[in-house]
Wavefront OBJ file of the C-alpha trace (Angstrom):
o trace
v -19.262 13.131 -25.540
v -19.923 16.055 -23.312
v -22.515 15.421 -20.619
v -22.286 11.821 -20.663
v -24.485 10.016 -18.200
v -21.949 7.685 -16.430
v -22.868 4.186 -16.034
v -20.814 2.209 -13.180
v -20.411 -1.332 -11.989
v -18.723 -2.816 -9.088
v -17.758 -6.262 -7.834
v -18.138 -4.805 -4.156
v -21.269 -3.969 -2.206
v -19.434 -1.605 0.154
v -21.598 1.452 1.183
v -18.534 3.901 0.617
v -18.339 2.950 -3.173
v -21.958 2.596 -3.976
v -22.883 5.746 -2.049
v -20.166 7.854 -3.922
v -21.592 6.631 -7.487
v -25.267 7.251 -6.270
v -24.554 10.842 -4.824
v -23.073 11.939 -8.342
v -26.232 10.775 -9.973
v -24.545 7.760 -11.995
v -26.433 4.888 -12.959
v -25.599 1.463 -11.960
v -24.906 -0.917 -15.006
v -26.737 -4.185 -15.896
v -25.184 -4.879 -19.141
v -21.742 -6.628 -18.589
v -19.974 -4.499 -21.179
v -21.983 -1.245 -21.075
v -20.282 0.682 -18.183
v -17.843 3.634 -17.870
v -16.331 2.984 -14.488
v -15.732 -0.361 -12.985
v -14.812 -0.790 -9.492
v -13.482 -4.543 -9.801
v -11.835 -6.840 -7.666
v -8.412 -8.002 -8.319
v -9.311 -11.394 -9.562
v -11.670 -10.344 -12.292
v -9.305 -7.886 -13.934
v -7.968 -10.386 -16.463
v -11.647 -11.318 -17.352
v -12.228 -7.586 -17.900
v -9.011 -6.305 -19.439
v -6.285 -8.416 -20.870
v -4.146 -6.991 -23.455
v -2.403 -10.463 -24.199
v -5.742 -11.614 -25.530
v -6.622 -8.410 -27.229
v -9.472 -7.870 -24.841
v -9.036 -4.019 -24.298
v -11.204 -1.373 -22.784
v -13.293 1.120 -24.597
v -12.403 4.813 -24.940
v -14.987 5.913 -22.451
v -14.057 3.203 -19.778
v -12.053 3.298 -16.653
v -10.658 0.337 -14.390
v -9.437 0.760 -11.049
v -6.686 -1.911 -11.512
v -3.567 -2.258 -13.997
v -3.679 -5.462 -15.627
v -0.753 -6.888 -13.692
v -1.245 -4.927 -10.651
v 0.164 -7.907 -8.606
v 3.752 -6.797 -9.402
v 3.624 -4.372 -6.434
v 0.692 -5.774 -4.389
v 1.822 -9.464 -4.241
v 4.225 -9.803 -1.284
v 6.996 -11.968 -3.241
v 6.764 -9.855 -6.438
v 6.912 -6.433 -4.392
v 10.178 -7.716 -2.961
v 11.661 -9.001 -6.292
v 10.943 -5.725 -7.993
v 12.132 -3.575 -5.050
v 15.280 -5.682 -4.835
v 16.118 -5.415 -8.672
v 15.564 -1.682 -8.514
v 17.845 -1.163 -5.598
v 20.609 -3.371 -7.594
v 20.004 -1.389 -10.796
v 20.288 1.931 -8.903
v 23.393 0.959 -6.929
v 25.253 0.361 -10.239
v 25.768 4.138 -9.656
v 28.423 3.092 -6.953
v 26.421 4.593 -4.178
v 25.283 1.866 -1.775
v 22.993 4.056 0.498
v 21.402 6.716 -1.630
v 21.009 6.706 -5.464
v 19.832 9.006 -8.050
v 16.988 8.344 -10.090
v 16.866 9.630 -13.743
v 15.866 13.028 -12.816
v 18.702 13.354 -10.356
v 16.791 13.073 -7.051
v 18.150 11.087 -4.345
v 16.261 8.079 -3.166
v 16.877 6.203 -0.130
v 16.669 2.365 -1.169
v 16.474 0.326 2.019
v 12.537 0.648 2.221
v 11.826 -3.047 3.133
v 13.272 -5.423 6.063
v 15.706 -8.056 5.069
v 13.360 -10.428 3.280
v 13.569 -13.803 1.622
v 11.395 -15.668 -0.666
v 10.711 -19.209 0.307
v 11.280 -21.945 -0.690
v 13.843 -20.556 -3.337
v 15.859 -18.389 -0.998
v 15.945 -20.943 1.841
v 19.754 -21.240 1.676
v 20.295 -17.388 1.744
v 17.764 -17.174 4.612
v 19.712 -19.926 6.551
v 22.901 -18.108 6.132
v 21.350 -14.705 7.264
v 19.585 -16.583 10.249
v 22.968 -17.927 11.551
v 24.562 -14.602 11.783
v 22.212 -13.728 14.550
v 20.410 -16.586 16.003
v 18.565 -14.569 18.353
v 16.721 -12.655 15.962
v 13.000 -13.060 15.156
v 11.579 -13.450 11.659
v 7.928 -13.000 10.453
v 6.643 -15.483 7.754
v 3.830 -14.515 5.443
v 1.885 -16.342 2.683
v 2.229 -14.399 -0.659
v -1.285 -14.652 -1.952
v -3.139 -14.098 1.379
v -4.637 -10.929 3.300
v -5.927 -9.802 6.370
v -3.162 -11.383 8.573
v -4.114 -14.979 7.546
v -1.457 -17.544 7.776
v 1.182 -15.176 9.448
v 3.390 -16.638 12.139
v 6.641 -15.579 13.930
v 9.844 -17.694 13.608
v 12.785 -17.881 15.941
v 14.098 -21.368 15.161
v 14.747 -23.027 11.917
v 12.771 -26.078 12.836
v 9.552 -24.076 13.050
v 9.385 -23.764 9.194
v 9.415 -27.486 8.477
v 5.736 -27.997 9.552
v 4.567 -25.934 6.698
v 6.579 -28.229 4.318
v 4.640 -30.954 2.332
v 7.245 -33.538 3.260
v 9.286 -33.637 6.452
v 11.697 -36.540 5.458
v 13.513 -34.705 2.580
v 15.970 -31.722 3.026
v 14.063 -28.600 3.481
v 15.839 -27.067 0.452
v 14.153 -29.702 -1.855
v 10.540 -29.378 -0.390
v 7.897 -27.237 -2.001
v 5.861 -25.377 0.382
v 2.112 -25.560 0.298
v 2.268 -22.068 -1.098
v 5.050 -19.294 -1.537
v 5.867 -17.398 1.500
v 8.068 -14.188 2.222
v 10.100 -14.146 5.362
v 11.185 -11.043 6.657
v 13.382 -9.770 9.806
v 10.924 -8.844 12.285
v 11.035 -5.276 13.633
v 11.529 -5.852 17.331
v 11.761 -2.189 18.332
v 8.448 -0.781 17.050
v 7.511 2.697 18.024
v 4.909 2.160 20.734
v 2.106 4.625 21.990
v 0.537 3.500 25.350
v 2.749 0.292 25.268
v 1.033 -0.612 22.010
v 2.217 -1.517 18.605
v 0.735 0.214 15.447
v 1.302 0.661 11.996
v 0.055 3.249 9.242
v -2.565 2.746 6.432
v -1.847 5.391 3.836
v -3.490 6.007 0.420
v -1.886 6.489 -2.717
v -3.476 6.946 -6.197
v -1.630 6.201 -9.357
v -3.131 7.425 -12.590
v -0.162 6.705 -14.998
v 3.046 4.654 -14.777
v 4.588 5.863 -17.922
v 4.996 8.670 -17.201
v 4.606 7.882 -13.348
v 1.929 10.074 -11.729
v 1.536 9.729 -8.049
v -1.228 11.361 -5.850
v -0.970 11.233 -2.035
v -4.136 11.414 0.115
v -3.529 13.688 3.099
v -5.499 11.557 5.584
v -4.645 8.116 6.605
v -4.753 6.364 10.049
v -2.742 4.392 12.604
v -4.065 1.026 13.295
v -3.268 -0.301 16.926
v -3.093 -3.566 18.753
v -5.331 -4.046 21.472
v -2.835 -5.734 23.764
v 0.407 -4.132 24.916
v 3.637 -5.163 22.954
v 6.087 -7.548 24.120
v 9.031 -9.562 22.523
v 8.749 -12.233 24.823
v 8.966 -15.621 22.987
v 6.216 -16.768 25.212
v 3.841 -14.464 23.278
v 5.285 -15.463 19.824
v 1.869 -17.022 18.551
v -0.101 -14.338 20.090
v -1.021 -12.460 16.753
v -3.201 -9.658 18.514
v 0.117 -8.443 20.082
v 2.132 -8.532 16.879
v -0.250 -7.818 14.037
v -2.457 -4.597 13.710
v -4.814 -6.043 11.077
v -8.571 -5.407 12.012
v -9.478 -8.644 11.150
v -7.047 -10.028 13.813
v -7.611 -7.237 16.456
v -11.441 -7.851 16.306
v -10.776 -11.241 17.863
v -9.479 -9.620 20.822
v -11.768 -9.027 24.006
v -10.383 -5.409 24.098
v -11.457 -4.491 20.763
v -13.407 -1.127 20.674
v -15.777 -1.002 17.881
v -16.424 2.768 18.430
v -13.005 3.953 17.219
v -11.737 0.588 15.656
v -8.286 0.843 17.534
v -7.564 3.694 14.822
v -6.071 7.223 15.137
v -5.629 9.695 12.415
v -2.386 10.466 10.798
v -2.837 14.115 11.523
v -3.378 13.162 15.403
v -0.157 10.912 15.065
v 1.795 13.492 13.629
v 0.864 16.048 16.173
v 1.780 13.591 18.938
v 5.222 12.806 17.357
v 5.930 16.494 17.252
v 5.236 16.866 20.885
v 7.071 13.915 21.967
v 9.996 13.734 19.294
v 10.280 17.271 18.050
v 9.197 18.805 14.552
v 12.344 18.116 12.936
v 12.597 14.249 13.449
v 8.951 14.151 12.613
v 9.291 15.893 9.331
v 12.241 13.608 8.599
v 10.008 10.570 9.327
v 7.239 11.669 6.838
v 9.742 12.722 4.312
v 10.917 9.050 4.520
v 7.448 7.769 4.035
v 7.244 9.833 0.968
v 10.498 8.079 -0.155
v 9.185 4.773 0.567
v 6.052 5.487 -1.667
v 8.280 6.784 -4.420
v 10.762 4.100 -4.502
v 8.433 1.322 -4.567
v 6.439 2.883 -7.397
v 9.526 3.405 -9.330
v 10.548 -0.027 -8.769
v 7.593 -1.415 -11.036
v 7.315 1.427 -13.632
v 9.472 -0.930 -16.055
v 7.159 -4.138 -15.622
v 3.791 -2.558 -15.105
v 1.272 -2.695 -18.142
v 0.406 0.957 -18.424
v -2.973 1.916 -19.868
v -4.754 5.493 -19.951
v -7.905 3.568 -18.911
v -6.407 2.275 -15.595
v -5.798 3.724 -12.006
v -4.854 2.259 -8.850
v -5.860 3.324 -5.378
v -3.142 1.638 -3.283
v -3.273 1.170 0.643
v 0.210 1.329 1.814
v 1.141 -0.401 5.328
v 4.145 1.242 6.874
v 5.715 0.524 10.292
v 7.437 3.170 12.325
v 10.492 1.896 14.792
v 11.319 3.762 17.798
v 14.043 5.595 15.940
v 11.225 7.103 13.841
v 12.381 5.232 10.942
v 9.641 4.087 8.613
v 9.586 0.690 6.910
v 7.312 -0.703 4.166
v 5.605 -3.625 5.176
v 3.255 -4.155 2.165
v 1.037 -2.474 -0.466
v -2.651 -3.380 -0.939
v -4.448 -3.442 -4.378
v -7.906 -3.440 -2.738
v -7.667 -1.651 0.736
v -10.688 -2.039 2.950
v -13.431 0.274 2.125
v -15.480 -0.981 5.021
v -16.050 1.606 7.774
v -15.532 0.579 11.356
v -16.540 3.989 12.971
v -17.966 7.471 11.704
v -14.427 8.905 11.265
v -13.735 5.958 9.124
v -16.722 6.288 7.043
v -15.894 10.231 6.432
v -12.217 9.240 5.619
v -13.131 6.511 2.967
v -16.063 8.611 1.638
v -13.779 11.489 1.030
v -11.134 9.399 -0.462
v -13.433 7.998 -3.148
v -14.952 11.194 -3.882
v -11.655 12.886 -4.507
v -10.437 10.046 -6.378
v -13.146 10.310 -8.941
v -12.668 13.924 -9.078
v -9.215 13.311 -10.343
v -9.786 10.218 -12.774
v -12.825 11.311 -14.559
v -12.276 13.169 -17.689
v -14.177 16.491 -17.798
v -15.781 15.903 -20.931
v -17.459 12.979 -19.462
v -19.338 15.031 -16.855
v -22.393 16.871 -16.978
v -21.212 19.547 -14.604
v -18.337 22.038 -14.776
v -15.434 20.128 -13.140
v -12.103 20.824 -14.255
v -10.497 17.815 -13.011
v -9.436 15.243 -15.618
v -7.848 11.634 -15.516
v -4.146 11.245 -16.219
v -4.134 14.838 -17.715
v -5.193 16.558 -14.504
v -3.124 19.570 -13.950
v -4.242 20.400 -10.598
v -1.629 19.991 -7.701
v -4.314 19.577 -4.997
v -7.771 17.864 -5.546
v -9.629 17.508 -2.310
v -7.476 15.587 0.036
v -5.056 14.585 -2.674
v -1.752 16.261 -3.385
v 0.508 15.533 -6.162
v 3.463 13.945 -4.968
v 5.173 13.038 -8.265
v 4.439 13.862 -11.941
v 7.196 12.793 -14.250
v 5.483 13.727 -17.334
v 5.889 17.484 -15.835
v 9.406 16.819 -15.180
v 9.307 17.657 -11.495
v 9.337 15.784 -8.322
v 6.963 17.314 -5.907
v 7.816 14.989 -3.182
v 11.091 16.965 -2.725
v 9.198 20.279 -3.411
v 6.546 19.665 -0.771
v 7.993 17.293 1.698
v 8.556 19.854 4.360
v 4.787 21.149 4.359
v 3.014 21.023 7.579
v -0.237 19.955 8.357
v -2.768 22.474 6.771
v -0.777 22.860 3.641
v 0.037 20.819 0.397
v 0.719 17.203 1.648
v -0.803 17.268 5.096
v -3.967 18.809 6.514
l 1 2 3 4 5 6 7 8 9 10 11 12 13 14 15 16 17 18 19 20 21 22 23 24 25 26 27 28 29 30 31 32 33 34 35 36 37 38 39 40 41 42 43 44 45 46 47 48 49 50 51 52 53 54 55 56 57 58 59 60 61 62 63 64 65 66 67 68 69 70 71 72 73 74 75 76 77 78 79 80 81 82 83 84 85 86 87 88 89 90 91 92 93 94 95 96 97 98 99 100 101 102 103 104 105 106 107 108 109 110 111 112 113 114 115 116 117 118 119 120 121 122 123 124 125 126 127 128 129 130 131 132 133 134 135 136 137 138 139 140 141 142 143 144 145 146 147 148 149 150 151 152 153 154 155 156 157 158 159 160 161 162 163 164 165 166 167 168 169 170 171 172 173 174 175 176 177 178 179 180 181 182 183 184 185 186 187 188 189 190 191 192 193 194 195 196 197 198 199 200 201 202 203 204 205 206 207 208 209 210 211 212 213 214 215 216 217 218 219 220 221 222 223 224 225 226 227 228 229 230 231 232 233 234 235 236 237 238 239 240 241 242 243 244 245 246 247 248 249 250 251 252 253 254 255 256 257 258 259 260 261 262 263 264 265 266 267 268 269 270 271 272 273 274 275 276 277 278 279 280 281 282 283 284 285 286 287 288 289 290 291 292 293 294 295 296 297 298 299 300 301 302 303 304 305 306 307 308 309 310 311 312 313 314 315 316 317 318 319 320 321 322 323 324 325 326 327 328 329 330 331 332 333 334 335 336 337 338 339 340 341 342 343 344 345 346 347 348 349 350 351 352 353 354 355 356 357 358 359 360 361 362 363 364 365 366 367 368 369 370 371 372 373 374 375 376 377 378 379 380 381 382 383 384 385 386 387 388 389 390 391 392 393 394 395 396 397 398 399 400 401 402 403 404 405 406 407
């Protein structure tokens, strides 16, 4: 099998994906099944690989999704799994931090207070009435790019989304499932603008769990200055950082795309808040990644032919506390600027250097798929390798830019 001429297939025509394949001299596959690497969209996964129907992958095939990837990337399932994991961990009688099976402490409150509607409506109302001045954000579970999201500060604002307004809301079925979360009203602002982080994480195995952290991500900024004024409740260009939303603003700058590298952000935070609090903030982000992935290890269908390159969205508040917003199974690989293009080209190139077994290649690469023994590969650093019995998130979390976890 040494010196295999790889054939690839993709459901996307994104330049970053195709250029990476072509630069390696790999051949585009024209046959439905005669491929080695398939970069698929999430809707086609079950047609490509479905263990329930006995449709499995060949020994020399790699797919960029696990069969039930949605356990982490669908908003309602992510919430259910993280809540279940938190409950299981708290059986150790430690309500704030619990130990995993390796003895490492994990902070479990990584998402805002969240309910799934319509099922959790009664619980939500009980929580809502404890603080009627609070603001909530409602998101459809199966949509992306900020579509269908709206803010709520009154209960009657929910009824317009029900299929029948004549019945008690508890008995109604929404047009689609939603999650409703306590809105973070004190986001960290830079230049008066709200932002969140898009971070990249590669998982090559769930059992044992193996996590790779990409050292470069970016902050996505709103174009308009932030305000919690209820008069601006429906102005999504103030509240949502999604590029698809921000492009609608007259203030959008297509030269930088409203983005700032995480390295620049970290330098800014060290200058304005100090190195210690900044290190703590990023340690907490590593914890968010670890907890969220551990929360789905028991339910994820693991297969050595699958991997995931996740896009994590994290919001930092003005106390430098990060919160997980969502995890994307197909983070955008469209470049909105030259810096964006360089980042995403490097991300894919380094991911392929990790996932492709060395005996598939016709060069001298030493990087292997789930068996890769390197601690750093290009821009990726090994955050956790349970197969090696060592949690590198604790070992490397204090590193500064230029070393293991941050360059």
